[in-house]
C-alpha positions, -999 to +999 in steps of 0.1 A: +588-333+080+572-353+054+565-340+019+537-351-003+542-357-041+527-332-062+504-342-091+520-336-125+510-300-136+493-291-101+518-279-077+507-284-039+493-256-018+496-251+019+464-247+039+472-211+044+466-206+008+429-216+013+423-199+047+392-177+047+379-157+077+344-142+074+324-123+102+285-118+105+264-096+128+233-115+140+204-093+134+167-098+143+158-113+109+186-139+111+169-152+147+139-171+159+114-159+186+140-167+213+163-143+200+190-168+189+203-175+154+185-199+131+206-230+127+199-225+088+215-191+088+246-205+105+247-236+080+243-209+051+274-190+065+294-222+068+288-234+033+297-202+021+330-198+039+338-235+031+330-228-007+352-197-004+383-219+010+376-246-016+376-221-046+406-204-033+425-237-030+413-251-064+413-214-082+381-226-097+346-237-092+338-259-063+305-273-053+293-287-020+292-326-021+287-333+016+287-320+052+296-345+079+278-328+107+270-296+123+263-295+159+255-263+180+273-263+214+259-229+225+232-203+212+242-176+192+222-144+199+209-114+183+236-089+185+265-114+186+292-111+160+296-146+142+333-154+132+340-183+106+375-197+100+375-219+071+406-240+057+412-270+032+425-297+055+427-326+031+424-332-006+416-363-029+418-363-067+390-340-073+376-334-036+387-312-010+378-313+028+371-279+043+371-275+080+350-244+094+353-234+128+325-211+142+328-187+170+301-164+185+313-133+202+292-113+225+303-077+218+290-062+247+308-084+272+341-090+248+335-129+253+341-153+224+335-188+224+336-218+198+300-228+190+308-254+162+330-270+139+320-285+105+337-307+080+325-301+044+335-321+012+335-299-021+344-311-057+362-291-080+342-286-113+347-271-147+323-248-164+299-278-174+299-290-138+325-319-145+348-329-119+383-317-123+418-326-104+427-304-075+461-295-062+473-315-033+472-296+001+507-296+014+506-294+054+536-272+069+532-275+105+526-304+127+491-291+134+484-291+096+497-325+092+475-338+121+444-321+107+455-338+072+458-372+087+424-367+105+409-356+071+423-387+053+407-406+079+373-388+075+375-394+039+382-431+042+350-433+066+328-412+041+338-433+011+330-467+032+296-451+043+289-447+005+300-481-003+328-468-025+358-485-005+380-466+016+410-458-002+423-422+000 
């Protein structure tokens, strides 16, 4: 399996070192008149899980720079448990891509289904908010390598969209 060169002074970390799992119970205050969870509440939970994974990876402060998209494939209802899995999939010099998978579990039926996947970019910062280098992510499995390659491609596309070239 291929190995990435580590930046001097910053040993690489595997995706598992940043992995975060969070669970929330959807209560009436989290829902609209139809009894389904507000999209904004799910977005908040996604951002928080991603922030935890990014901070865990860089072992410091990390701020949200962008969210690629957040699509809701199925409603999340009052009484459901919402499970979020976040992991750093790709790193640049100061940025990290975090994948967050969102699952809704109908606790009474014992049925769980994926309702969303989001990709967020975080930037590591110092106490004054200035970007700082992050350790490289070092995939260990074929699945992690595939996520790494996909993350690299998404980063190039983001940079092109922003008019900053496309070099990873």
